[in-house]
PDB file of N, CA, C and O in Angstrom, chain B, residues numbered from 101:
ATOM      1  N   MET B 101       2.962  -9.930  -4.657  1.00  0.00           N
ATOM      2  CA  MET B 101       2.143  -9.791  -3.488  1.00  0.00           C
ATOM      3  C   MET B 101       0.842  -9.117  -3.877  1.00  0.00           C
ATOM      4  O   MET B 101       0.775  -8.406  -4.880  1.00  0.00           O
ATOM      5  N   LYS B 102      -0.183  -9.342  -3.086  1.00  0.00           N
ATOM      6  CA  LYS B 102      -1.463  -8.701  -3.322  1.00  0.00           C
ATOM      7  C   LYS B 102      -1.487  -7.394  -2.530  1.00  0.00           C
ATOM      8  O   LYS B 102      -1.167  -7.371  -1.342  1.00  0.00           O
ATOM      9  N   VAL B 103      -1.873  -6.300  -3.206  1.00  0.00           N
ATOM     10  CA  VAL B 103      -1.988  -4.995  -2.560  1.00  0.00           C
ATOM     11  C   VAL B 103      -3.450  -4.574  -2.630  1.00  0.00           C
ATOM     12  O   VAL B 103      -4.041  -4.525  -3.708  1.00  0.00           O
ATOM     13  N   LEU B 104      -4.029  -4.269  -1.466  1.00  0.00           N
ATOM     14  CA  LEU B 104      -5.427  -3.878  -1.365  1.00  0.00           C
ATOM     15  C   LEU B 104      -5.536  -2.398  -1.017  1.00  0.00           C
ATOM     16  O   LEU B 104      -4.731  -1.870  -0.251  1.00  0.00           O
ATOM     17  N   PHE B 105      -6.532  -1.738  -1.584  1.00  0.00           N
ATOM     18  CA  PHE B 105      -6.776  -0.318  -1.318  1.00  0.00           C
ATOM     19  C   PHE B 105      -8.190  -0.166  -0.772  1.00  0.00           C
ATOM     20  O   PHE B 105      -9.135  -0.747  -1.306  1.00  0.00           O
ATOM     21  N   PHE B 106      -8.328   0.618   0.293  1.00  0.00           N
ATOM     22  CA  PHE B 106      -9.617   0.780   0.947  1.00  0.00           C
ATOM     23  C   PHE B 106     -10.047   2.240   1.013  1.00  0.00           C
ATOM     24  O   PHE B 106      -9.233   3.157   0.911  1.00  0.00           O
ATOM     25  N   ALA B 107     -11.348   2.422   1.185  1.00  0.00           N
ATOM     26  CA  ALA B 107     -11.973   3.723   1.410  1.00  0.00           C
ATOM     27  C   ALA B 107     -11.629   4.711   0.294  1.00  0.00           C
ATOM     28  O   ALA B 107     -11.751   4.380  -0.886  1.00  0.00           O
ATOM     29  N   SER B 108     -11.205   5.909   0.655  1.00  0.00           N
ATOM     30  CA  SER B 108     -10.949   6.951  -0.347  1.00  0.00           C
ATOM     31  C   SER B 108      -9.803   6.578  -1.287  1.00  0.00           C
ATOM     32  O   SER B 108      -9.771   7.045  -2.426  1.00  0.00           O
ATOM     33  N   LEU B 109      -8.872   5.755  -0.841  1.00  0.00           N
ATOM     34  CA  LEU B 109      -7.793   5.314  -1.740  1.00  0.00           C
ATOM     35  C   LEU B 109      -8.370   4.511  -2.901  1.00  0.00           C
ATOM     36  O   LEU B 109      -7.996   4.719  -4.055  1.00  0.00           O
ATOM     37  N   ARG B 110      -9.275   3.599  -2.591  1.00  0.00           N
ATOM     38  CA  ARG B 110      -9.910   2.788  -3.629  1.00  0.00           C
ATOM     39  C   ARG B 110     -10.626   3.686  -4.637  1.00  0.00           C
ATOM     40  O   ARG B 110     -10.523   3.482  -5.847  1.00  0.00           O
ATOM     41  N   ASP B 111     -11.351   4.679  -4.127  1.00  0.00           N
ATOM     42  CA  ASP B 111     -12.091   5.588  -5.008  1.00  0.00           C
ATOM     43  C   ASP B 111     -11.149   6.427  -5.865  1.00  0.00           C
ATOM     44  O   ASP B 111     -11.363   6.562  -7.069  1.00  0.00           O
ATOM     45  N   THR B 112     -10.122   6.983  -5.262  1.00  0.00           N
ATOM     46  CA  THR B 112      -9.190   7.844  -5.983  1.00  0.00           C
ATOM     47  C   THR B 112      -8.399   7.074  -7.034  1.00  0.00           C
ATOM     48  O   THR B 112      -8.190   7.567  -8.143  1.00  0.00           O
ATOM     49  N   LEU B 113      -7.963   5.873  -6.692  1.00  0.00           N
ATOM     50  CA  LEU B 113      -7.112   5.096  -7.588  1.00  0.00           C
ATOM     51  C   LEU B 113      -7.909   4.269  -8.597  1.00  0.00           C
ATOM     52  O   LEU B 113      -7.353   3.773  -9.577  1.00  0.00           O
ATOM     53  N   GLY B 114      -9.205   4.126  -8.356  1.00  0.00           N
ATOM     54  CA  GLY B 114     -10.046   3.390  -9.291  1.00  0.00           C
ATOM     55  C   GLY B 114      -9.838   1.893  -9.275  1.00  0.00           C
ATOM     56  O   GLY B 114     -10.184   1.204 -10.234  1.00  0.00           O
ATOM     57  N   THR B 115      -9.272   1.382  -8.189  1.00  0.00           N
ATOM     58  CA  THR B 115      -9.063  -0.065  -8.068  1.00  0.00           C
ATOM     59  C   THR B 115      -9.081  -0.457  -6.600  1.00  0.00           C
ATOM     60  O   THR B 115      -8.732   0.346  -5.734  1.00  0.00           O
ATOM     61  N   SER B 116      -9.482  -1.669  -6.324  1.00  0.00           N
ATOM     62  CA  SER B 116      -9.474  -2.152  -4.950  1.00  0.00           C
ATOM     63  C   SER B 116      -8.289  -3.057  -4.664  1.00  0.00           C
ATOM     64  O   SER B 116      -7.947  -3.292  -3.505  1.00  0.00           O
ATOM     65  N   GLU B 117      -7.656  -3.567  -5.725  1.00  0.00           N
ATOM     66  CA  GLU B 117      -6.481  -4.418  -5.513  1.00  0.00           C
ATOM     67  C   GLU B 117      -5.655  -4.548  -6.777  1.00  0.00           C
ATOM     68  O   GLU B 117      -6.131  -4.303  -7.886  1.00  0.00           O
ATOM     69  N   LEU B 118      -4.402  -4.942  -6.580  1.00  0.00           N
ATOM     70  CA  LEU B 118      -3.510  -5.245  -7.689  1.00  0.00           C
ATOM     71  C   LEU B 118      -2.455  -6.213  -7.205  1.00  0.00           C
ATOM     72  O   LEU B 118      -2.257  -6.395  -6.004  1.00  0.00           O
ATOM     73  N   GLN B 119      -1.780  -6.834  -8.162  1.00  0.00           N
ATOM     74  CA  GLN B 119      -0.659  -7.724  -7.861  1.00  0.00           C
ATOM     75  C   GLN B 119       0.628  -6.960  -8.140  1.00  0.00           C
ATOM     76  O   GLN B 119       0.778  -6.354  -9.201  1.00  0.00           O
ATOM     77  N   GLU B 120       1.547  -6.990  -7.196  1.00  0.00           N
ATOM     78  CA  GLU B 120       2.841  -6.307  -7.345  1.00  0.00           C
ATOM     79  C   GLU B 120       3.937  -7.318  -6.995  1.00  0.00           C
ATOM     80  O   GLU B 120       4.298  -7.460  -5.826  1.00  0.00           O
ATOM     81  N   PRO B 121       4.464  -8.016  -7.994  1.00  0.00           N
ATOM     82  CA  PRO B 121       5.459  -9.051  -7.715  1.00  0.00           C
ATOM     83  C   PRO B 121       6.815  -8.469  -7.317  1.00  0.00           C
ATOM     84  O   PRO B 121       7.191  -7.373  -7.731  1.00  0.00           O
ATOM     85  N   LEU B 122       7.518  -9.225  -6.516  1.00  0.00           N
ATOM     86  CA  LEU B 122       8.894  -8.888  -6.165  1.00  0.00           C
ATOM     87  C   LEU B 122       9.824  -9.706  -7.047  1.00  0.00           C
ATOM     88  O   LEU B 122       9.551 -10.867  -7.351  1.00  0.00           O
ATOM     89  N   ALA B 123      10.906  -9.096  -7.448  1.00  0.00           N
ATOM     90  CA  ALA B 123      11.919  -9.828  -8.199  1.00  0.00           C
ATOM     91  C   ALA B 123      12.618 -10.811  -7.261  1.00  0.00           C
ATOM     92  O   ALA B 123      12.659 -10.594  -6.050  1.00  0.00           O
ATOM     93  N   THR B 124      13.159 -11.870  -7.810  1.00  0.00           N
ATOM     94  CA  THR B 124      13.884 -12.849  -7.013  1.00  0.00           C
ATOM     95  C   THR B 124      14.992 -12.160  -6.223  1.00  0.00           C
ATOM     96  O   THR B 124      15.838 -11.472  -6.795  1.00  0.00           O
ATOM     97  N   GLY B 125      14.979 -12.350  -4.905  1.00  0.00           N
ATOM     98  CA  GLY B 125      15.999 -11.762  -4.049  1.00  0.00           C
ATOM     99  C   GLY B 125      15.775 -10.298  -3.717  1.00  0.00           C
ATOM    100  O   GLY B 125      16.568  -9.709  -2.982  1.00  0.00           O
ATOM    101  N   GLU B 126      14.716  -9.699  -4.241  1.00  0.00           N
ATOM    102  CA  GLU B 126      14.451  -8.278  -3.975  1.00  0.00           C
ATOM    103  C   GLU B 126      13.998  -8.074  -2.532  1.00  0.00           C
ATOM    104  O   GLU B 126      13.206  -8.848  -1.994  1.00  0.00           O
ATOM    105  N   SER B 127      14.516  -7.024  -1.926  1.00  0.00           N
ATOM    106  CA  SER B 127      14.133  -6.634  -0.572  1.00  0.00           C
ATOM    107  C   SER B 127      13.344  -5.338  -0.672  1.00  0.00           C
ATOM    108  O   SER B 127      13.830  -4.353  -1.228  1.00  0.00           O
ATOM    109  N   LEU B 128      12.122  -5.335  -0.133  1.00  0.00           N
ATOM    110  CA  LEU B 128      11.262  -4.173  -0.236  1.00  0.00           C
ATOM    111  C   LEU B 128      10.504  -3.981   1.064  1.00  0.00           C
ATOM    112  O   LEU B 128       9.937  -4.930   1.606  1.00  0.00           O
ATOM    113  N   THR B 129      10.493  -2.753   1.564  1.00  0.00           N
ATOM    114  CA  THR B 129       9.699  -2.429   2.750  1.00  0.00           C
ATOM    115  C   THR B 129       8.327  -1.932   2.306  1.00  0.00           C
ATOM    116  O   THR B 129       8.101  -1.675   1.123  1.00  0.00           O
ATOM    117  N   ALA B 130       7.425  -1.802   3.255  1.00  0.00           N
ATOM    118  CA  ALA B 130       6.108  -1.243   2.958  1.00  0.00           C
ATOM    119  C   ALA B 130       6.262   0.170   2.398  1.00  0.00           C
ATOM    120  O   ALA B 130       5.539   0.549   1.477  1.00  0.00           O
ATOM    121  N   ASP B 131       7.180   0.940   2.934  1.00  0.00           N
ATOM    122  CA  ASP B 131       7.401   2.290   2.425  1.00  0.00           C
ATOM    123  C   ASP B 131       7.988   2.249   1.012  1.00  0.00           C
ATOM    124  O   ASP B 131       7.646   3.086   0.177  1.00  0.00           O
ATOM    125  N   GLY B 132       8.845   1.308   0.747  1.00  0.00           N
ATOM    126  CA  GLY B 132       9.386   1.143  -0.594  1.00  0.00           C
ATOM    127  C   GLY B 132       8.294   0.794  -1.592  1.00  0.00           C
ATOM    128  O   GLY B 132       8.308   1.271  -2.727  1.00  0.00           O
ATOM    129  N   LEU B 133       7.343  -0.043  -1.168  1.00  0.00           N
ATOM    130  CA  LEU B 133       6.202  -0.367  -2.011  1.00  0.00           C
ATOM    131  C   LEU B 133       5.381   0.890  -2.295  1.00  0.00           C
ATOM    132  O   LEU B 133       4.970   1.130  -3.430  1.00  0.00           O
ATOM    133  N   ARG B 134       5.147   1.685  -1.257  1.00  0.00           N
ATOM    134  CA  ARG B 134       4.395   2.925  -1.435  1.00  0.00           C
ATOM    135  C   ARG B 134       5.104   3.825  -2.449  1.00  0.00           C
ATOM    136  O   ARG B 134       4.453   4.401  -3.320  1.00  0.00           O
ATOM    137  N   GLU B 135       6.417   3.953  -2.347  1.00  0.00           N
ATOM    138  CA  GLU B 135       7.169   4.786  -3.290  1.00  0.00           C
ATOM    139  C   GLU B 135       7.072   4.223  -4.709  1.00  0.00           C
ATOM    140  O   GLU B 135       6.924   4.984  -5.665  1.00  0.00           O
ATOM    141  N   ARG B 136       7.152   2.912  -4.854  1.00  0.00           N
ATOM    142  CA  ARG B 136       7.034   2.277  -6.163  1.00  0.00           C
ATOM    143  C   ARG B 136       5.660   2.573  -6.775  1.00  0.00           C
ATOM    144  O   ARG B 136       5.561   2.892  -7.960  1.00  0.00           O
ATOM    145  N   LEU B 137       4.620   2.467  -5.977  1.00  0.00           N
ATOM    146  CA  LEU B 137       3.267   2.703  -6.473  1.00  0.00           C
ATOM    147  C   LEU B 137       3.041   4.169  -6.848  1.00  0.00           C
ATOM    148  O   LEU B 137       2.282   4.468  -7.771  1.00  0.00           O
ATOM    149  N   LYS B 138       3.698   5.077  -6.133  1.00  0.00           N
ATOM    150  CA  LYS B 138       3.568   6.503  -6.448  1.00  0.00           C
ATOM    151  C   LYS B 138       4.034   6.813  -7.867  1.00  0.00           C
ATOM    152  O   LYS B 138       3.584   7.794  -8.458  1.00  0.00           O
ATOM    153  N   SER B 139       4.912   6.012  -8.414  1.00  0.00           N
ATOM    154  CA  SER B 139       5.440   6.262  -9.752  1.00  0.00           C
ATOM    155  C   SER B 139       4.427   5.939 -10.848  1.00  0.00           C
ATOM    156  O   SER B 139       4.716   6.145 -12.027  1.00  0.00           O
ATOM    157  N   ARG B 140       3.264   5.444 -10.491  1.00  0.00           N
ATOM    158  CA  ARG B 140       2.234   5.088 -11.474  1.00  0.00           C
ATOM    159  C   ARG B 140       1.491   6.303 -12.026  1.00  0.00           C
ATOM    160  O   ARG B 140       0.713   6.175 -12.972  1.00  0.00           O
ATOM    161  N   GLY B 141       1.725   7.480 -11.443  1.00  0.00           N
ATOM    162  CA  GLY B 141       1.062   8.666 -11.987  1.00  0.00           C
ATOM    163  C   GLY B 141       0.678   9.659 -10.915  1.00  0.00           C
ATOM    164  O   GLY B 141       0.866   9.423  -9.721  1.00  0.00           O
ATOM    165  N   GLU B 142       0.138  10.770 -11.365  1.00  0.00           N
ATOM    166  CA  GLU B 142      -0.177  11.878 -10.459  1.00  0.00           C
ATOM    167  C   GLU B 142      -1.214  11.499  -9.398  1.00  0.00           C
ATOM    168  O   GLU B 142      -1.056  11.851  -8.229  1.00  0.00           O
ATOM    169  N   ALA B 143      -2.265  10.791  -9.790  1.00  0.00           N
ATOM    170  CA  ALA B 143      -3.291  10.391  -8.815  1.00  0.00           C
ATOM    171  C   ALA B 143      -2.692   9.493  -7.737  1.00  0.00           C
ATOM    172  O   ALA B 143      -3.012   9.626  -6.556  1.00  0.00           O
ATOM    173  N   TRP B 144      -1.823   8.581  -8.154  1.00  0.00           N
ATOM    174  CA  TRP B 144      -1.165   7.674  -7.212  1.00  0.00           C
ATOM    175  C   TRP B 144      -0.243   8.449  -6.278  1.00  0.00           C
ATOM    176  O   TRP B 144      -0.214   8.204  -5.072  1.00  0.00           O
ATOM    177  N   GLN B 145       0.508   9.388  -6.850  1.00  0.00           N
ATOM    178  CA  GLN B 145       1.430  10.216  -6.061  1.00  0.00           C
ATOM    179  C   GLN B 145       0.658  10.958  -4.971  1.00  0.00           C
ATOM    180  O   GLN B 145       1.045  10.940  -3.802  1.00  0.00           O
ATOM    181  N   LYS B 146      -0.418  11.599  -5.360  1.00  0.00           N
ATOM    182  CA  LYS B 146      -1.210  12.385  -4.409  1.00  0.00           C
ATOM    183  C   LYS B 146      -1.862  11.497  -3.346  1.00  0.00           C
ATOM    184  O   LYS B 146      -1.782  11.794  -2.154  1.00  0.00           O
ATOM    185  N   ALA B 147      -2.498  10.423  -3.769  1.00  0.00           N
ATOM    186  CA  ALA B 147      -3.219   9.546  -2.838  1.00  0.00           C
ATOM    187  C   ALA B 147      -2.287   8.882  -1.833  1.00  0.00           C
ATOM    188  O   ALA B 147      -2.625   8.759  -0.656  1.00  0.00           O
ATOM    189  N   LEU B 148      -1.114   8.453  -2.294  1.00  0.00           N
ATOM    190  CA  LEU B 148      -0.215   7.699  -1.415  1.00  0.00           C
ATOM    191  C   LEU B 148       0.761   8.584  -0.646  1.00  0.00           C
ATOM    192  O   LEU B 148       1.596   8.077   0.103  1.00  0.00           O
ATOM    193  N   SER B 149       0.663   9.896  -0.822  1.00  0.00           N
ATOM    194  CA  SER B 149       1.523  10.827  -0.080  1.00  0.00           C
ATOM    195  C   SER B 149       0.875  11.335   1.196  1.00  0.00           C
ATOM    196  O   SER B 149       1.472  12.134   1.917  1.00  0.00           O
ATOM    197  N   GLN B 150      -0.332  10.886   1.482  1.00  0.00           N
ATOM    198  CA  GLN B 150      -1.006  11.300   2.710  1.00  0.00           C
ATOM    199  C   GLN B 150      -0.162  10.886   3.919  1.00  0.00           C
ATOM    200  O   GLN B 150       0.191   9.714   4.048  1.00  0.00           O
ATOM    201  N   PRO B 151       0.169  11.837   4.809  1.00  0.00           N
ATOM    202  CA  PRO B 151       1.032  11.489   5.946  1.00  0.00           C
ATOM    203  C   PRO B 151       0.382  10.531   6.943  1.00  0.00           C
ATOM    204  O   PRO B 151       1.088   9.849   7.685  1.00  0.00           O
ATOM    205  N   SER B 152      -0.934  10.469   6.974  1.00  0.00           N
ATOM    206  CA  SER B 152      -1.613   9.621   7.953  1.00  0.00           C
ATOM    207  C   SER B 152      -2.007   8.257   7.392  1.00  0.00           C
ATOM    208  O   SER B 152      -2.745   7.516   8.041  1.00  0.00           O
ATOM    209  N   LEU B 153      -1.530   7.917   6.209  1.00  0.00           N
ATOM    210  CA  LEU B 153      -1.847   6.643   5.582  1.00  0.00           C
ATOM    211  C   LEU B 153      -1.401   5.488   6.476  1.00  0.00           C
ATOM    212  O   LEU B 153      -0.334   5.540   7.088  1.00  0.00           O
ATOM    213  N   LEU B 154      -2.227   4.447   6.545  1.00  0.00           N
ATOM    214  CA  LEU B 154      -1.934   3.281   7.377  1.00  0.00           C
ATOM    215  C   LEU B 154      -1.647   2.074   6.493  1.00  0.00           C
ATOM    216  O   LEU B 154      -2.107   1.995   5.353  1.00  0.00           O
ATOM    217  N   VAL B 155      -0.877   1.133   7.043  1.00  0.00           N
ATOM    218  CA  VAL B 155      -0.536  -0.084   6.305  1.00  0.00           C
ATOM    219  C   VAL B 155      -0.705  -1.302   7.214  1.00  0.00           C
ATOM    220  O   VAL B 155      -0.362  -1.276   8.396  1.00  0.00           O
ATOM    221  N   ALA B 156      -1.245  -2.365   6.622  1.00  0.00           N
ATOM    222  CA  ALA B 156      -1.363  -3.652   7.312  1.00  0.00           C
ATOM    223  C   ALA B 156      -0.771  -4.710   6.390  1.00  0.00           C
ATOM    224  O   ALA B 156      -0.916  -4.641   5.170  1.00  0.00           O
ATOM    225  N   VAL B 157      -0.109  -5.680   6.988  1.00  0.00           N
ATOM    226  CA  VAL B 157       0.434  -6.808   6.237  1.00  0.00           C
ATOM    227  C   VAL B 157      -0.161  -8.077   6.835  1.00  0.00           C
ATOM    228  O   VAL B 157      -0.039  -8.335   8.032  1.00  0.00           O
ATOM    229  N   ASN B 158      -0.796  -8.850   5.991  1.00  0.00           N
ATOM    230  CA  ASN B 158      -1.451 -10.088   6.421  1.00  0.00           C
ATOM    231  C   ASN B 158      -2.402  -9.833   7.579  1.00  0.00           C
ATOM    232  O   ASN B 158      -2.450 -10.592   8.547  1.00  0.00           O
ATOM    233  N   GLN B 159      -3.158  -8.745   7.457  1.00  0.00           N
ATOM    234  CA  GLN B 159      -4.225  -8.340   8.372  1.00  0.00           C
ATOM    235  C   GLN B 159      -3.733  -7.900   9.751  1.00  0.00           C
ATOM    236  O   GLN B 159      -4.483  -7.958  10.725  1.00  0.00           O
ATOM    237  N   ALA B 160      -2.490  -7.467   9.835  1.00  0.00           N
ATOM    238  CA  ALA B 160      -1.952  -6.918  11.087  1.00  0.00           C
ATOM    239  C   ALA B 160      -1.311  -5.563  10.790  1.00  0.00           C
ATOM    240  O   ALA B 160      -0.531  -5.432   9.847  1.00  0.00           O
ATOM    241  N   MET B 161      -1.643  -4.562  11.596  1.00  0.00           N
ATOM    242  CA  MET B 161      -1.045  -3.242  11.426  1.00  0.00           C
ATOM    243  C   MET B 161       0.457  -3.343  11.642  1.00  0.00           C
ATOM    244  O   MET B 161       0.919  -4.008  12.569  1.00  0.00           O
ATOM    245  N   VAL B 162       1.221  -2.673  10.771  1.00  0.00           N
ATOM    246  CA  VAL B 162       2.679  -2.730  10.846  1.00  0.00           C
ATOM    247  C   VAL B 162       3.262  -1.343  10.594  1.00  0.00           C
ATOM    248  O   VAL B 162       2.587  -0.484  10.028  1.00  0.00           O
ATOM    249  N   PRO B 163       4.517  -1.115  11.011  1.00  0.00           N
ATOM    250  CA  PRO B 163       5.192   0.139  10.665  1.00  0.00           C
ATOM    251  C   PRO B 163       5.644   0.103   9.207  1.00  0.00           C
ATOM    252  O   PRO B 163       5.762  -0.965   8.605  1.00  0.00           O
ATOM    253  N   TRP B 164       5.893   1.275   8.659  1.00  0.00           N
ATOM    254  CA  TRP B 164       6.261   1.400   7.250  1.00  0.00           C
ATOM    255  C   TRP B 164       7.609   0.770   6.914  1.00  0.00           C
ATOM    256  O   TRP B 164       7.886   0.525   5.740  1.00  0.00           O
ATOM    257  N   ASP B 165       8.458   0.500   7.907  1.00  0.00           N
ATOM    258  CA  ASP B 165       9.757  -0.107   7.615  1.00  0.00           C
ATOM    259  C   ASP B 165       9.718  -1.640   7.621  1.00  0.00           C
ATOM    260  O   ASP B 165      10.763  -2.289   7.577  1.00  0.00           O
ATOM    261  N   THR B 166       8.518  -2.214   7.675  1.00  0.00           N
ATOM    262  CA  THR B 166       8.358  -3.663   7.656  1.00  0.00           C
ATOM    263  C   THR B 166       8.768  -4.237   6.300  1.00  0.00           C
ATOM    264  O   THR B 166       8.341  -3.747   5.254  1.00  0.00           O
ATOM    265  N   LEU B 167       9.600  -5.281   6.329  1.00  0.00           N
ATOM    266  CA  LEU B 167      10.001  -5.957   5.087  1.00  0.00           C
ATOM    267  C   LEU B 167       8.863  -6.827   4.568  1.00  0.00           C
ATOM    268  O   LEU B 167       8.176  -7.499   5.337  1.00  0.00           O
ATOM    269  N   LEU B 168       8.679  -6.806   3.268  1.00  0.00           N
ATOM    270  CA  LEU B 168       7.603  -7.558   2.636  1.00  0.00           C
ATOM    271  C   LEU B 168       8.152  -8.777   1.917  1.00  0.00           C
ATOM    272  O   LEU B 168       9.319  -8.820   1.529  1.00  0.00           O
ATOM    273  N   SER B 169       7.281  -9.770   1.748  1.00  0.00           N
ATOM    274  CA  SER B 169       7.641 -10.930   0.925  1.00  0.00           C
ATOM    275  C   SER B 169       6.584 -11.089  -0.162  1.00  0.00           C
ATOM    276  O   SER B 169       5.495 -10.522  -0.070  1.00  0.00           O
ATOM    277  N   ASP B 170       6.910 -11.855  -1.179  1.00  0.00           N
ATOM    278  CA  ASP B 170       6.063 -11.964  -2.355  1.00  0.00           C
ATOM    279  C   ASP B 170       4.686 -12.560  -2.056  1.00  0.00           C
ATOM    280  O   ASP B 170       3.736 -12.316  -2.800  1.00  0.00           O
ATOM    281  N   ASP B 171       4.568 -13.333  -0.982  1.00  0.00           N
ATOM    282  CA  ASP B 171       3.272 -13.946  -0.670  1.00  0.00           C
ATOM    283  C   ASP B 171       2.460 -13.138   0.350  1.00  0.00           C
ATOM    284  O   ASP B 171       1.449 -13.627   0.854  1.00  0.00           O
ATOM    285  N   ASP B 172       2.885 -11.918   0.659  1.00  0.00           N
ATOM    286  CA  ASP B 172       2.150 -11.065   1.610  1.00  0.00           C
ATOM    287  C   ASP B 172       0.915 -10.449   0.969  1.00  0.00           C
ATOM    288  O   ASP B 172       0.838 -10.265  -0.246  1.00  0.00           O
ATOM    289  N   GLU B 173      -0.049 -10.136   1.832  1.00  0.00           N
ATOM    290  CA  GLU B 173      -1.193  -9.319   1.451  1.00  0.00           C
ATOM    291  C   GLU B 173      -1.010  -7.982   2.175  1.00  0.00           C
ATOM    292  O   GLU B 173      -0.993  -7.927   3.405  1.00  0.00           O
ATOM    293  N   VAL B 174      -0.873  -6.915   1.401  1.00  0.00           N
ATOM    294  CA  VAL B 174      -0.620  -5.587   1.951  1.00  0.00           C
ATOM    295  C   VAL B 174      -1.869  -4.739   1.742  1.00  0.00           C
ATOM    296  O   VAL B 174      -2.377  -4.638   0.625  1.00  0.00           O
ATOM    297  N   ALA B 175      -2.361  -4.131   2.816  1.00  0.00           N
ATOM    298  CA  ALA B 175      -3.541  -3.266   2.730  1.00  0.00           C
ATOM    299  C   ALA B 175      -3.135  -1.840   3.061  1.00  0.00           C
ATOM    300  O   ALA B 175      -2.451  -1.590   4.053  1.00  0.00           O
ATOM    301  N   LEU B 176      -3.565  -0.903   2.216  1.00  0.00           N
ATOM    302  CA  LEU B 176      -3.298   0.516   2.430  1.00  0.00           C
ATOM    303  C   LEU B 176      -4.634   1.227   2.608  1.00  0.00           C
ATOM    304  O   LEU B 176      -5.574   1.008   1.844  1.00  0.00           O
ATOM    305  N   PHE B 177      -4.707   2.084   3.628  1.00  0.00           N
ATOM    306  CA  PHE B 177      -5.965   2.788   3.864  1.00  0.00           C
ATOM    307  C   PHE B 177      -5.744   4.031   4.710  1.00  0.00           C
ATOM    308  O   PHE B 177      -4.794   4.110   5.489  1.00  0.00           O
ATOM    309  N   PRO B 178      -6.640   5.004   4.542  1.00  0.00           N
ATOM    310  CA  PRO B 178      -6.563   6.208   5.377  1.00  0.00           C
ATOM    311  C   PRO B 178      -7.069   5.876   6.772  1.00  0.00           C
ATOM    312  O   PRO B 178      -7.739   4.859   6.953  1.00  0.00           O
ATOM    313  N   PRO B 179      -6.768   6.705   7.760  1.00  0.00           N
ATOM    314  CA  PRO B 179      -7.277   6.445   9.103  1.00  0.00           C
ATOM    315  C   PRO B 179      -8.811   6.452   9.100  1.00  0.00           C
ATOM    316  O   PRO B 179      -9.441   7.213   8.366  1.00  0.00           O
ATOM    317  N   VAL B 180      -9.380   5.607   9.918  1.00  0.00           N
ATOM    318  CA  VAL B 180     -10.831   5.508  10.003  1.00  0.00           C
ATOM    319  C   VAL B 180     -11.324   6.424  11.103  1.00  0.00           C
ATOM    320  O   VAL B 180     -10.804   6.411  12.219  1.00  0.00           O
ATOM    321  N   THR B 181     -12.328   7.216  10.780  1.00  0.00           N
ATOM    322  CA  THR B 181     -12.957   8.058  11.783  1.00  0.00           C
ATOM    323  C   THR B 181     -14.437   7.710  11.824  1.00  0.00           C
ATOM    324  O   THR B 181     -14.978   7.139  10.877  1.00  0.00           O
ATOM    325  N   GLY B 182     -15.058   8.044  12.883  1.00  0.00           N
ATOM    326  CA  GLY B 182     -16.484   7.759  12.989  1.00  0.00           C
ATOM    327  C   GLY B 182     -17.021   8.241  14.310  1.00  0.00           C
ATOM    328  O   GLY B 182     -16.304   8.821  15.124  1.00  0.00           O
ATOM    329  N   GLY B 183     -18.231   8.002  14.497  1.00  0.00           N
ATOM    330  CA  GLY B 183     -18.846   8.437  15.741  1.00  0.00           C
ATOM    331  C   GLY B 183     -20.214   7.896  15.890  1.00  0.00           C
ATOM    332  O   GLY B 183     -20.880   8.167  16.890  1.00  0.00           O
TER     333      GLY B 183
END
């Protein structure tokens, strides 16, 4: 699946996207993906541990317990503020 990173996540992680394939028959939630990505190192652990982090799958906001498939596009980003 394609994983996209936006705003401060992109800056902290040094990438805007990556491919994260699922094994045949593997079941993974958005939260499971986040946990898998945290294992990539300290910067990943810190960036993806933000409690207010948001997730979208195929351009729709979803809860963290959403099941993912290999052809999904998953976007991770901090909450947007502005004025």
